[in-house]
Each structure stands twice: as C-alpha cells, then as structure tokens.
N, C-alpha and C positions, 0 to 999 in steps of 0.2 A: 751362538750364546748358548749359556748353560742353563737348561729350566728352571726357576727357583723351586725351592725345594719347599714342600708344603708339609704342615703338621699333620702328626699320623693321630688314627682315631684314640690310640692311647692316650696321644698327648694331650688333644683336645677335653679329653674326657676328665684328666686328673686337674686340669685348669678349670674346668668348668666344677669339680669339687671345692677347689680353694674357693672360686667366687661364689659359691653358693655358703661356704661358709663366713665371707667375708660380707656376704648379705644381711647376714644373721645380726652386724653390727653397727652396717653400713644401707638402706636399703635400695639405694637405687645403683650400688655398684652390681654388675652383671658381665657373664662372660663376653656380650658383645662389647658392652661399653668398656669396659677394660682394654678389649682389642682395639677399639678404637683409639682409645687415651696412648696405649702404647704404640700404635701406630703413629701419631702425632709427635711423641717423642723423637722417634728415630726420623722422620719428615722434616726435621727443624734443621738449625745450622750446625748443631754439635748431635754426636750418639752422648745422650743423658744416661749416666750408669745407674742402675737398679738402686745401689746404695746410696744415689742421692733423690732419686723421686718415691721409691716405696715408702721409705716412714713418711713422707708427706701424704703420701694418696691417705685421702679421705679421715687429715686430722690421726693419721697413724693410726689407722683402723687394721692394718697388719700386726702391727703391735699387739694390739688389743684381743686379734684373733689367734694368733698365734704367741702366744710367751713362752713354751716353751723350744728351747731351740732345737730339739731332736724332732718336737712336732713339728718345727717351720720349716726343716730341710729338705723333704720333699715337696713341699708349697714351693719354697723358692726353688727348685730345680725345674716344677713345672711352668713358673714365670719366667725361668732364662730362656727353658725352650722355646715357647713361644716366644720371646724376644728376641731372639737369636733368628727366626724363622723370618718375622717381618722385615729385621735387619738385611738378610739376605735377597728377601724381595724388592727393599727397597735401595737397593745396592747403586749408588749412581754411574756406575762403569757399565752397569749391565743394561740401566735404562738408556743410558745412551745409545749403547749400541742399536738398539732397536726400539726408539718412542712411541712408535703406534702397538707394542704389546704391550699390554695391561700384565701385570707381574704380579700383584699384590691380588689375595686371596685372603678376604677378609672373613671373620665369624660373625656371621648375622645371623638372626632367626628371619625367618621367612615363613608368613601365614598361608596357607592356600584358603581358597574357599571352602573344602571339605574341613580344614583346622576352622577355621571361623564358625562354622557350623557345628562343628561337634563340640565348640566350646560353650555356645548357646544350648545346645542339647545336653550339657553336662552342670548348667545352671551357674558357671562362671562369670557371663557376660548377658546383657539381654539382646533383642535383635537391633534393638533401636538405639544400641551403644556401640555397633562394630564400628562404628567410624570412628572412635575413637582409641582404638586400639593400635600401638605404634605401627606404623608402615615400616617393611624391609627397609632397612640402613639408619631410622631415623634415632635408634640409641646406639649407636656405631658414630654417629656423626656428633650426638652431644658430648660424648667420651673424645672425641678426636677437638672439637671447639673448648671442651675443658680444659687439657693440656697446654693449648695456646693461653689460657688465661692464666693457669698457676704458673706459668713461666714467660711473663709478660718480657724480661729482657732477651730473650731468644724470640719472640715473634712483637719487636716493635711494630707501628705504623710503618708504611712505606710512604713516599710521596706520590700522593695522587697525580701530580700534574707531569709526571714521568710516564712511558708504556711499560717500564718494565713493573712501576707501581700498581698499574693500574691491573697487569697482568696478575700480581700477587692477589690484589682485591677481587678479581674474577676466580681464582682456584678457591679463595675459600668461600665464595659465595655458592660455587659448585657443589662444595661439602654442606654449608649451611640449608641450601635446598634441600636437603634430604628431611630437614625438621620443618619444612614449611607448609600451609594452609596452601588449598588449591587457588585460594585468592592471591597470596604471596609468589606463587610459582607463577602468575601468568604474568606478573613483571619481570621475574628472573626469564621465562621464553622469549620475550619482550626483547630484555637488553642485550642478553648471551647468544640467541638462536633464531632471532629475528621473526620472531611469533610463533619458532615451530614447536608444539607441545611434543614433549619427551613424556614416554611411559617411565613407569617403576625402574624397570630393570634400566633403561636408558641412562635414568638419572643417577642408578648407584653408579654406574660404569663412569659417567663423568666425573661422579665424587671421587672415584679411585683413581682415575687418570690425574684431577687433580693435586691429589698425595703426592702422585709421583713425580707430577710435576713440580710441585713446593720443592722436594727433595733437589732437583737440580736445580731449582732457583736460587737457593740457599748458597750454591756451591760459590754462585757471585756476590752475593748478596750479604752475606752474614754481616751482624752488629760487630761494629768495631770496641774494643775493649776500650773500657774508660781510662783515662790515662791517668799514670801512678804520678798519685803527688807526694813530692819529697821535699821535708821541712828544711827550712836553712838552718846551717851548722852555726853556733857560737861563735863570734868572733875568738882569735887565738889567746887574745889576752881580758875576754868576758869571763865571768866566773862556770865552772862547768855547773851543767843542770842537773848532775848525780847529786847536789846538793853536800859535796866533800869539803868546800870554801876553797880550793884550788882554783887555780886559771886552768881554762880550758885545754890550753899546751901542755900543760904541766900533768892534767888528770887524763881524762879519754880521750883528751886530741890526741896525745901522744903517742897513740897507738896509729895514728892517722898520716904521720911524719915519716 
C-alpha cells in the first residue's frame, strides 16, 4: 500500500495566504475550515469538481476576492494542490487495502497550553475566556458539516431503521462531536463508546476515521439519480406544437419516421 501524499509546507503556506484573503470578505473562512469543507466534498458519493463548488463557496467569495484572472491563477493552483492531496488520502482502494490505517492528514490548528498563555499575556484573550477558544478540530468539523449542508442531494438522510443507516449516522456524529461541549460529549461517550471518555486527540482520530469510513460507505450507497421525465409526443395527426399549423407527422414528426 502506497503511503498517502502529504501537502508540502510551501503548498500549505500558499493555501493559507489564499484563505487569509478570502477571510477579508467572509469572516468564518479559514485554512482549517476550508480543509474540512474540501474533505467532505471528497468523502461523499462523487468527486465534486472545483468549477462546481468554488463559485458557490461563501456566496461567491472567491470571485469577490480574486476578480483578476491572472491574480486568481496561483490561488486556484493552491486550492487544486490541496484538493488533489486530499483526494489521494481518501482514495477508496487504498483505504480498503488497510482500513485500520489513518491516511487522512488534516490541516488543524492546535493551541498548546503555552500558546493559550501567550494569548493571555499579549492581551488577545482573558484568562477566564480560554474555554471559549476553538478546540483542535472544531473548525475543521464545522467546515465538513457545512459542505454536507451545501450539497444535500449528495448527503441525503439515510434509513435509520437499517444497520447501514445507523453506521452513517454514527460517522457523522463522530465528526460533529468535535464541535460539542462537555455535556453533549457525555452522551456521545455513552452511546458510541460504552461510557469510555476519549481525550481530544482520540476524538480527532475518531473523526478522521469517520471521514474515511464515509468515503467507503458511499461506494455502496450512492444516491440514485432522479428519474428522467420524458414528455409524451403529440399524435401523428395532431397539430405540431411548433406552431406551424401543420400536422405533427408532416412537420417535426417527419424526422422520426
């Protein structure tokens, strides 16, 4: 099994610069959020092309931030580079080779205790507000869930009466758990882990495995396309709907004989 490709430091820095610029137009957009968003786009039943999802992102934020095509080119290259890395990390054949291997390497901001105390010392946050800071993986998970909401046809509700439907729900819960407060997490620990409490690193790993599991889930459960509706043709002796005044068989219907 080939080791998954990782983004280089230069690639991450380039994408971070793009996200900082986009954040000037859309406050909630960040490197971690975008990474979670793109992960969901690639963990779903189909690979959504950049030309489809990027114009919709943040109500067209990319177009507002990068109006000049020449200016946009390196930004698109940075997005494409990370998107391709994530696609390789979520390659279903590679995951199936060894499902116990964690291939997904997310871009998550992790604040150490020293980082938090530095923020307090520099006056960015009060000591009694430290608990309000985002925890590791929280913003990533928010981005992931936002993508599932932006593409509801790709992420339809599953039948919770079935074992597969319950598995799907558990995977999403493991991801959403990164956004939960302590009281909510107690219920998750009880429901999914028989009451065992997981630390933050373990919760993050569970969420990443859930994303990989969802990629595999959709291999067998992809939403079926809506049936194509074909309107009935006029009768041969009816007037042609084009308005010519001729009978259908003497007008457009002649092409079908």
